[in-house]
LOMI-162050 format. One record per residue (C-alpha): residue number from 1; chain; x, z, y. Coordinates in steps of 0.05 Angstrom, whole numbers. Layout:
N
- nr	kette	xx	zz	yy
- NUM	A	X	Z	Y
...
END
This chain:
665
- nr	kette	xx	zz	yy
- 1	A	177	-117	-232
- 2	A	187	-58	-276
- 3	A	258	-47	-248
- 4	A	234	-46	-182
- 5	A	179	5	-196
- 6	A	241	50	-226
- 7	A	290	23	-168
- 8	A	253	41	-104
- 9	A	229	114	-107
- 10	A	306	132	-122
- 11	A	322	87	-55
- 12	A	282	127	-15
- 13	A	303	193	-40
- 14	A	381	177	-48
- 15	A	368	152	31
- 16	A	338	212	53
- 17	A	393	257	27
- 18	A	445	215	44
- 19	A	404	217	121
- 20	A	404	293	116
- 21	A	475	296	104
- 22	A	493	245	155
- 23	A	450	289	214
- 24	A	483	361	187
- 25	A	554	323	197
- 26	A	533	292	269
- 27	A	512	354	295
- 28	A	578	390	273
- 29	A	610	333	315
- 30	A	573	335	369
- 31	A	581	411	372
- 32	A	655	399	372
- 33	A	650	350	424
- 34	A	608	395	470
- 35	A	667	437	511
- 36	A	687	361	531
- 37	A	622	336	543
- 38	A	610	396	591
- 39	A	676	390	627
- 40	A	663	316	647
- 41	A	596	334	670
- 42	A	619	388	713
- 43	A	652	337	759
- 44	A	581	297	774
- 45	A	535	327	819
- 46	A	479	331	770
- 47	A	481	344	710
- 48	A	433	313	653
- 49	A	385	363	627
- 50	A	401	385	548
- 51	A	364	353	489
- 52	A	357	403	429
- 53	A	329	386	365
- 54	A	330	408	295
- 55	A	325	367	231
- 56	A	268	398	180
- 57	A	234	374	120
- 58	A	224	395	49
- 59	A	237	373	-17
- 60	A	200	393	-92
- 61	A	218	384	-161
- 62	A	164	388	-218
- 63	A	127	367	-276
- 64	A	57	343	-280
- 65	A	19	341	-355
- 66	A	-30	296	-373
- 67	A	-84	305	-428
- 68	A	-140	248	-443
- 69	A	-193	241	-487
- 70	A	-233	174	-501
- 71	A	-240	130	-450
- 72	A	-202	128	-396
- 73	A	-253	113	-338
- 74	A	-256	195	-314
- 75	A	-170	172	-311
- 76	A	-178	105	-276
- 77	A	-123	114	-224
- 78	A	-81	163	-259
- 79	A	-21	145	-299
- 80	A	-42	178	-374
- 81	A	27	203	-399
- 82	A	53	259	-375
- 83	A	121	256	-325
- 84	A	171	288	-278
- 85	A	148	288	-212
- 86	A	190	300	-142
- 87	A	187	281	-69
- 88	A	224	294	-3
- 89	A	201	301	68
- 90	A	253	293	126
- 91	A	245	284	205
- 92	A	313	290	247
- 93	A	324	267	312
- 94	A	396	262	338
- 95	A	386	229	396
- 96	A	388	169	413
- 97	A	373	162	332
- 98	A	311	181	296
- 99	A	301	186	227
- 100	A	242	202	178
- 101	A	230	201	105
- 102	A	165	217	65
- 103	A	171	200	-2
- 104	A	127	231	-74
- 105	A	144	205	-145
- 106	A	85	225	-191
- 107	A	94	181	-246
- 108	A	137	117	-256
- 109	A	71	80	-234
- 110	A	43	117	-175
- 111	A	87	132	-120
- 112	A	97	130	-47
- 113	A	150	122	-2
- 114	A	162	118	81
- 115	A	226	114	112
- 116	A	245	98	174
- 117	A	296	101	229
- 118	A	306	83	310
- 119	A	363	72	353
- 120	A	331	87	429
- 121	A	279	34	432
- 122	A	327	-25	420
- 123	A	320	-22	337
- 124	A	252	-1	304
- 125	A	253	-1	225
- 126	A	207	25	177
- 127	A	189	9	106
- 128	A	131	38	71
- 129	A	126	27	-13
- 130	A	64	49	-50
- 131	A	53	47	-126
- 132	A	-11	55	-165
- 133	A	-23	55	-239
- 134	A	-101	29	-248
- 135	A	-136	35	-321
- 136	A	-187	-17	-335
- 137	A	-248	-20	-363
- 138	A	-250	-54	-427
- 139	A	-329	-77	-436
- 140	A	-354	-83	-497
- 141	A	-418	-135	-518
- 142	A	-468	-90	-522
- 143	A	-518	-136	-571
- 144	A	-502	-175	-635
- 145	A	-500	-250	-641
- 146	A	-545	-294	-672
- 147	A	-501	-342	-713
- 148	A	-500	-403	-712
- 149	A	-534	-404	-640
- 150	A	-482	-344	-612
- 151	A	-431	-314	-635
- 152	A	-392	-263	-600
- 153	A	-311	-247	-617
- 154	A	-271	-198	-582
- 155	A	-203	-215	-601
- 156	A	-173	-155	-567
- 157	A	-218	-107	-590
- 158	A	-191	-35	-578
- 159	A	-130	-52	-535
- 160	A	-118	-14	-464
- 161	A	-123	-57	-403
- 162	A	-95	-40	-342
- 163	A	-61	-65	-275
- 164	A	8	-29	-248
- 165	A	4	-46	-160
- 166	A	69	-47	-120
- 167	A	65	-56	-50
- 168	A	122	-54	4
- 169	A	118	-74	78
- 170	A	181	-74	111
- 171	A	181	-80	197
- 172	A	243	-89	238
- 173	A	235	-98	316
- 174	A	297	-108	365
- 175	A	295	-104	444
- 176	A	337	-122	498
- 177	A	379	-64	537
- 178	A	355	-89	603
- 179	A	294	-134	594
- 180	A	220	-127	561
- 181	A	235	-174	509
- 182	A	229	-166	427
- 183	A	240	-205	367
- 184	A	211	-175	297
- 185	A	209	-198	231
- 186	A	156	-162	180
- 187	A	162	-180	103
- 188	A	103	-153	53
- 189	A	113	-162	-20
- 190	A	61	-141	-73
- 191	A	64	-147	-147
- 192	A	4	-138	-203
- 193	A	35	-124	-274
- 194	A	-5	-108	-334
- 195	A	-62	-127	-376
- 196	A	-127	-151	-361
- 197	A	-197	-175	-398
- 198	A	-214	-239	-399
- 199	A	-282	-269	-422
- 200	A	-306	-347	-429
- 201	A	-348	-386	-466
- 202	A	-330	-438	-525
- 203	A	-370	-491	-565
- 204	A	-428	-524	-550
- 205	A	-501	-518	-544
- 206	A	-520	-495	-607
- 207	A	-453	-471	-630
- 208	A	-434	-422	-569
- 209	A	-380	-370	-579
- 210	A	-379	-323	-526
- 211	A	-302	-291	-525
- 212	A	-263	-232	-499
- 213	A	-196	-226	-502
- 214	A	-138	-194	-457
- 215	A	-77	-228	-417
- 216	A	-24	-209	-391
- 217	A	-10	-212	-318
- 218	A	53	-218	-274
- 219	A	30	-236	-205
- 220	A	76	-233	-139
- 221	A	55	-252	-74
- 222	A	107	-251	-14
- 223	A	93	-259	57
- 224	A	140	-261	116
- 225	A	128	-255	189
- 226	A	181	-276	244
- 227	A	167	-273	319
- 228	A	187	-251	394
- 229	A	148	-231	451
- 230	A	172	-218	530
- 231	A	134	-205	589
- 232	A	140	-257	642
- 233	A	116	-221	705
- 234	A	43	-200	690
- 235	A	32	-247	629
- 236	A	63	-221	562
- 237	A	68	-283	515
- 238	A	85	-277	438
- 239	A	102	-331	385
- 240	A	101	-319	310
- 241	A	112	-358	242
- 242	A	82	-340	176
- 243	A	92	-358	103
- 244	A	60	-329	43
- 245	A	60	-346	-23
- 246	A	26	-330	-89
- 247	A	62	-330	-164
- 248	A	20	-321	-223
- 249	A	72	-321	-272
- 250	A	85	-352	-338
- 251	A	9	-328	-372
- 252	A	-27	-366	-323
- 253	A	-63	-417	-357
- 254	A	-105	-404	-423
- 255	A	-110	-454	-486
- 256	A	-173	-462	-535
- 257	A	-198	-516	-574
- 258	A	-267	-542	-557
- 259	A	-307	-589	-589
- 260	A	-332	-657	-574
- 261	A	-390	-656	-512
- 262	A	-423	-726	-511
- 263	A	-452	-715	-449
- 264	A	-389	-695	-409
- 265	A	-349	-754	-449
- 266	A	-299	-693	-478
- 267	A	-266	-703	-544
- 268	A	-253	-651	-587
- 269	A	-180	-620	-561
- 270	A	-139	-563	-539
- 271	A	-154	-557	-463
- 272	A	-130	-508	-413
- 273	A	-182	-460	-376
- 274	A	-190	-397	-337
- 275	A	-129	-426	-292
- 276	A	-93	-382	-246
- 277	A	-70	-424	-194
- 278	A	-1	-415	-150
- 279	A	-16	-421	-79
- 280	A	29	-423	-12
- 281	A	14	-419	59
- 282	A	43	-421	131
- 283	A	13	-408	207
- 284	A	43	-408	266
- 285	A	10	-370	335
- 286	A	12	-358	397
- 287	A	-14	-304	439
- 288	A	-14	-283	516
- 289	A	-44	-231	554
- 290	A	-51	-201	629
- 291	A	-24	-134	648
- 292	A	-74	-77	609
- 293	A	-62	-35	674
- 294	A	-116	-76	724
- 295	A	-194	-77	727
- 296	A	-188	-149	703
- 297	A	-146	-164	638
- 298	A	-151	-231	599
- 299	A	-119	-254	530
- 300	A	-124	-316	492
- 301	A	-87	-339	436
- 302	A	-87	-402	385
- 303	A	-67	-410	312
- 304	A	-66	-452	255
- 305	A	-53	-446	179
- 306	A	-47	-488	122
- 307	A	-54	-473	55
- 308	A	-47	-504	-7
- 309	A	-61	-491	-86
- 310	A	-5	-529	-133
- 311	A	-47	-535	-189
- 312	A	-112	-562	-158
- 313	A	-67	-604	-109
- 314	A	-132	-573	-57
- 315	A	-110	-567	15
- 316	A	-135	-531	74
- 317	A	-122	-537	148
- 318	A	-146	-482	195
- 319	A	-146	-488	266
- 320	A	-165	-416	304
- 321	A	-180	-397	380
- 322	A	-202	-334	414
- 323	A	-207	-313	491
- 324	A	-221	-245	517
- 325	A	-243	-220	585
- 326	A	-253	-151	609
- 327	A	-276	-129	678
- 328	A	-286	-57	700
- 329	A	-317	-62	766
- 330	A	-328	12	777
- 331	A	-307	68	725
- 332	A	-370	74	708
- 333	A	-379	16	683
- 334	A	-344	-48	633
- 335	A	-357	-115	619
- 336	A	-336	-156	559
- 337	A	-334	-223	539
- 338	A	-301	-256	476
- 339	A	-299	-317	444
- 340	A	-283	-340	379
- 341	A	-277	-413	351
- 342	A	-247	-427	279
- 343	A	-241	-503	256
- 344	A	-236	-514	176
- 345	A	-213	-572	142
- 346	A	-211	-571	72
- 347	A	-184	-637	32
- 348	A	-190	-639	-47
- 349	A	-171	-692	-98
- 350	A	-222	-742	-106
- 351	A	-209	-744	-183
- 352	A	-185	-682	-224
- 353	A	-149	-695	-291
- 354	A	-167	-652	-353
- 355	A	-108	-658	-400
- 356	A	-113	-643	-469
- 357	A	-64	-636	-522
- 358	A	-80	-710	-547
- 359	A	-125	-732	-488
- 360	A	-133	-742	-425
- 361	A	-194	-740	-382
- 362	A	-215	-766	-299
- 363	A	-274	-727	-273
- 364	A	-286	-743	-200
- 365	A	-295	-678	-153
- 366	A	-345	-661	-93
- 367	A	-310	-661	-24
- 368	A	-294	-590	-2
- 369	A	-343	-558	52
- 370	A	-309	-561	125
- 371	A	-334	-527	175
- 372	A	-331	-509	255
- 373	A	-348	-442	275
- 374	A	-356	-414	341
- 375	A	-375	-342	358
- 376	A	-397	-312	440
- 377	A	-395	-241	446
- 378	A	-420	-201	505
- 379	A	-414	-130	514
- 380	A	-418	-77	556
- 381	A	-408	2	569
- 382	A	-444	44	615
- 383	A	-440	112	630
- 384	A	-487	144	671
- 385	A	-471	221	664
- 386	A	-421	253	643
- 387	A	-445	268	581
- 388	A	-477	199	569
- 389	A	-451	137	544
- 390	A	-484	75	534
- 391	A	-463	4	496
- 392	A	-503	-57	491
- 393	A	-476	-121	452
- 394	A	-494	-189	443
- 395	A	-462	-238	394
- 396	A	-487	-312	378
- 397	A	-451	-351	321
- 398	A	-460	-427	303
- 399	A	-430	-453	238
- 400	A	-434	-533	235
- 401	A	-416	-549	159
- 402	A	-390	-615	138
- 403	A	-392	-662	74
- 404	A	-459	-619	49
- 405	A	-491	-682	25
- 406	A	-473	-667	-46
- 407	A	-482	-597	-40
- 408	A	-556	-589	-45
- 409	A	-560	-518	-41
- 410	A	-524	-508	33
- 411	A	-556	-517	97
- 412	A	-516	-563	146
- 413	A	-518	-507	203
- 414	A	-527	-432	204
- 415	A	-542	-395	270
- 416	A	-535	-320	278
- 417	A	-568	-276	333
- 418	A	-535	-205	341
- 419	A	-556	-150	383
- 420	A	-520	-81	379
- 421	A	-550	-17	415
- 422	A	-503	46	419
- 423	A	-505	115	456
- 424	A	-461	173	449
- 425	A	-487	240	482
- 426	A	-476	310	487
- 427	A	-534	340	504
- 428	A	-500	409	507
- 429	A	-431	439	496
- 430	A	-436	449	415
- 431	A	-484	384	398
- 432	A	-450	308	402
- 433	A	-505	258	383
- 434	A	-489	182	364
- 435	A	-544	127	352
- 436	A	-535	59	335
- 437	A	-582	3	323
- 438	A	-561	-70	305
- 439	A	-611	-123	290
- 440	A	-591	-200	262
- 441	A	-628	-257	260
- 442	A	-606	-313	212
- 443	A	-629	-383	222
- 444	A	-623	-433	163
- 445	A	-582	-376	117
- 446	A	-538	-415	67
- 447	A	-553	-355	10
- 448	A	-609	-332	-18
- 449	A	-571	-264	-14
- 450	A	-573	-272	63
- 451	A	-632	-250	102
- 452	A	-674	-283	150
- 453	A	-676	-213	189
- 454	A	-644	-155	181
- 455	A	-647	-78	218
- 456	A	-594	-25	220
- 457	A	-598	43	241
- 458	A	-549	96	242
- 459	A	-560	165	269
- 460	A	-502	221	270
- 461	A	-498	297	290
- 462	A	-442	348	298
- 463	A	-466	418	318
- 464	A	-416	470	322
- 465	A	-462	537	345
- 466	A	-396	584	334
- 467	A	-329	581	318
- 468	A	-339	593	248
- 469	A	-398	541	234
- 470	A	-403	470	238
- 471	A	-448	425	215
- 472	A	-444	344	210
- 473	A	-510	300	196
- 474	A	-517	232	183
- 475	A	-570	187	166
- 476	A	-572	113	162
- 477	A	-625	55	146
- 478	A	-620	-11	129
- 479	A	-680	-69	124
- 480	A	-680	-134	109
- 481	A	-733	-193	85
- 482	A	-712	-263	72
- 483	A	-774	-316	63
- 484	A	-776	-371	28
- 485	A	-715	-373	-25
- 486	A	-687	-437	-41
- 487	A	-673	-450	-130
- 488	A	-645	-521	-157
- 489	A	-688	-536	-214
- 490	A	-649	-584	-261
- 491	A	-698	-624	-298
- 492	A	-740	-650	-255
- 493	A	-679	-648	-200
- 494	A	-721	-610	-141
- 495	A	-701	-559	-91
- 496	A	-749	-510	-88
- 497	A	-763	-465	-26
- 498	A	-807	-410	-54
- 499	A	-804	-335	-70
- 500	A	-785	-272	-22
- 501	A	-730	-226	-22
- 502	A	-742	-152	22
- 503	A	-682	-98	18
- 504	A	-681	-26	41
- 505	A	-614	23	39
- 506	A	-619	92	59
- 507	A	-561	133	59
- 508	A	-549	209	83
- 509	A	-488	254	92
- 510	A	-496	331	100
- 511	A	-427	378	106
- 512	A	-434	450	126
- 513	A	-364	481	144
- 514	A	-371	562	144
- 515	A	-317	606	155
- 516	A	-328	662	114
- 517	A	-273	707	143
- 518	A	-212	702	182
- 519	A	-180	680	119
- 520	A	-218	635	85
- 521	A	-272	576	95
- 522	A	-316	540	55
- 523	A	-346	473	61
- 524	A	-409	438	26
- 525	A	-427	366	23
- 526	A	-474	324	2
- 527	A	-485	248	0
- 528	A	-545	208	-24
- 529	A	-542	130	-23
- 530	A	-608	91	-46
- 531	A	-615	14	-49
- 532	A	-676	-25	-66
- 533	A	-689	-98	-69
- 534	A	-750	-135	-86
- 535	A	-743	-215	-111
- 536	A	-772	-267	-135
- 537	A	-738	-297	-188
- 538	A	-737	-365	-221
- 539	A	-719	-382	-292
- 540	A	-707	-455	-319
- 541	A	-763	-479	-371
- 542	A	-755	-532	-422
- 543	A	-812	-561	-463
- 544	A	-811	-566	-541
- 545	A	-790	-641	-534
- 546	A	-728	-630	-497
- 547	A	-758	-651	-427
- 548	A	-745	-604	-366
- 549	A	-804	-573	-324
- 550	A	-812	-532	-265
- 551	A	-793	-466	-269
- 552	A	-821	-396	-289
- 553	A	-829	-350	-224
- 554	A	-818	-279	-235
- 555	A	-849	-253	-170
- 556	A	-829	-182	-141
- 557	A	-781	-165	-189
- 558	A	-753	-97	-166
- 559	A	-684	-78	-169
- 560	A	-654	-2	-150
- 561	A	-593	37	-149
- 562	A	-576	97	-126
- 563	A	-528	160	-128
- 564	A	-527	234	-115
- 565	A	-461	268	-92
- 566	A	-451	339	-85
- 567	A	-386	380	-71
- 568	A	-363	445	-55
- 569	A	-292	468	-33
- 570	A	-261	532	-20
- 571	A	-198	541	29
- 572	A	-164	618	13
- 573	A	-110	655	49
- 574	A	-116	726	6
- 575	A	-40	743	29
- 576	A	4	715	85
- 577	A	52	685	24
- 578	A	-6	658	-21
- 579	A	-57	600	-7
- 580	A	-115	585	-52
- 581	A	-160	521	-46
- 582	A	-213	498	-104
- 583	A	-259	448	-103
- 584	A	-314	413	-145
- 585	A	-361	352	-140
- 586	A	-416	325	-173
- 587	A	-443	255	-174
- 588	A	-505	227	-205
- 589	A	-510	145	-209
- 590	A	-573	106	-237
- 591	A	-591	34	-235
- 592	A	-641	-6	-270
- 593	A	-683	-75	-253
- 594	A	-750	-73	-279
- 595	A	-770	-149	-305
- 596	A	-830	-180	-318
- 597	A	-866	-208	-371
- 598	A	-855	-281	-363
- 599	A	-806	-281	-422
- 600	A	-858	-245	-465
- 601	A	-837	-297	-518
- 602	A	-771	-272	-527
- 603	A	-751	-227	-578
- 604	A	-708	-180	-528
- 605	A	-727	-142	-470
- 606	A	-687	-166	-412
- 607	A	-693	-98	-372
- 608	A	-658	-58	-421
- 609	A	-592	-94	-402
- 610	A	-598	-71	-334
- 611	A	-603	-4	-345
- 612	A	-552	52	-315
- 613	A	-532	117	-319
- 614	A	-473	162	-311
- 615	A	-445	232	-282
- 616	A	-386	246	-259
- 617	A	-354	320	-251
- 618	A	-294	340	-213
- 619	A	-256	408	-211
- 620	A	-188	416	-167
- 621	A	-144	477	-158
- 622	A	-85	484	-117
- 623	A	-52	553	-117
- 624	A	22	562	-82
- 625	A	65	621	-72
- 626	A	115	634	-20
- 627	A	184	654	-46
- 628	A	246	686	-12
- 629	A	293	639	22
- 630	A	243	581	47
- 631	A	226	562	-24
- 632	A	155	559	-58
- 633	A	121	557	-120
- 634	A	55	508	-132
- 635	A	2	495	-181
- 636	A	-43	436	-184
- 637	A	-101	425	-238
- 638	A	-146	377	-236
- 639	A	-204	353	-293
- 640	A	-252	297	-291
- 641	A	-312	290	-342
- 642	A	-342	221	-337
- 643	A	-405	211	-383
- 644	A	-434	140	-400
- 645	A	-511	157	-412
- 646	A	-525	93	-417
- 647	A	-480	62	-477
- 648	A	-429	123	-483
- 649	A	-370	70	-483
- 650	A	-343	100	-426
- 651	A	-350	174	-437
- 652	A	-282	206	-433
- 653	A	-240	261	-390
- 654	A	-175	274	-366
- 655	A	-141	338	-346
- 656	A	-74	341	-309
- 657	A	-36	404	-285
- 658	A	28	405	-244
- 659	A	77	455	-232
- 660	A	131	443	-178
- 661	A	186	489	-130
- 662	A	191	463	-62
- 663	A	249	482	-18
- 664	A	235	480	61
- 665	A	297	465	113
END
């Protein structure tokens, strides 16, 4: 994969330069042939209109300096080493051909490329390549163990974890010359290579060992889509075939020594764990729709999807159907109907074998959850006034689960009713207002985090009192409630329905842009979000003689997280040949849970493990100076300071500066 990471950016740039040269040669050739073409055209009664075009673009070459200190949390998506950077932008249209290349190489693992070619409307090709380096956190255990009951082991202490992500998306489409028929192929390759932290538990009851270690990953997935579509009178029909596979590489299974477990009938041995499975899937789909130009439009589709896990041998088959109908009886009113159906059938083996180095144990497996889902939607749009548009949607979904007898926590059926009301208004020429209200009702939700009822309100305003001032305001409120909750107790084995959960989320955005002068503008932004939850929690209870009991109930446990983010951005053109851009951003994040004294006999305070407080400060400066002969010199500086006020483990900062020379053509 590393070969691909270095190889593809060079392909983009070389192709771009080649295209640029070929365009220049083609232009010269067309100029030489112009007199002949003009002479031939003189004999016709009507000349074709002359089409002019001009190749344009730019390229740059620079160097990026990177300096980091302590944790790489501040440089989460920055390759922490200095590197050469370069880029190319090219647009050329020597009709009937069209070319474009946009490529940027920031580091060996951070790059972007977009190249395209078209010949009339008969051939259309595009390829998009993206590479991102992601520095991962290494989480340390925040409290010591108490051997022999519980010990903590970090096998990879001090190692840096990261993932290099690469995605390449290619699309190619062909069209017949005299008939509206197309054939297409799409291919996507996604690769992830690096090292990640894995946590798992070894041991047995009073000899537990919580392990942390790094594992190398080299994951690849490929997806191919082949299809064709065509018009048959007023109907357009399309067929497509999809195939995808995921390869976890060679290090997809970890092995460790496990002690004997009498209640699991498991002898002491070396067993596999934390398996990353190889998977594959294939799908067929047929879509059709009527002409989009009339007042009545209908569309329908049907597809099936087969999926397989090649490690557990679990298989899944999915059938999906969709139908859409829209009717516009009058320019001021539109009516819509949508129907979606999904049938998922999961098939898992009855027995799974745990293969150790010297033993093999068979365990029975519960049947996977299959289900049918139907979704009906009625929607309308009404425009009674030129400056007012109203929307109203109603949606009903029904989820029927199958084979739930062995899954005590799952409900056999869930119904959801949803009402969505929206209004877009322009009461004044310089004011735009939007309001959205969404209500949802869940009947027999399966999970405690799913509410019985939820309400969401969102208000936005865009105010432009003058060409030099723009104000954007946004506020959203989300309320949810659930009663009762469902808890599965171990001993005695009983399903408890008790307790409640209430949630509230507030979010606000303010953005003010002012034009200080004809050469400068200033933008201030503020983002605020707060999430509050009160929930009754259940803790398992065991009596001194080893017999279980009904759980402890911790009523009304509050959880809160909130974030405040402030930013100030300046854009300034002191002279026609100089531009300056600068911005500063400061973010505060906090979170905590206040458990009650249900576990008062414990020798630790549970709430102390849930506190979170961090700040992040970012500075950015961009300078550009135009030079003679379409040259430009630019400097970009970036500073990020992350302050982990809870543990200090993630404290760190990063500083990058990039000097680049750019040439326009």
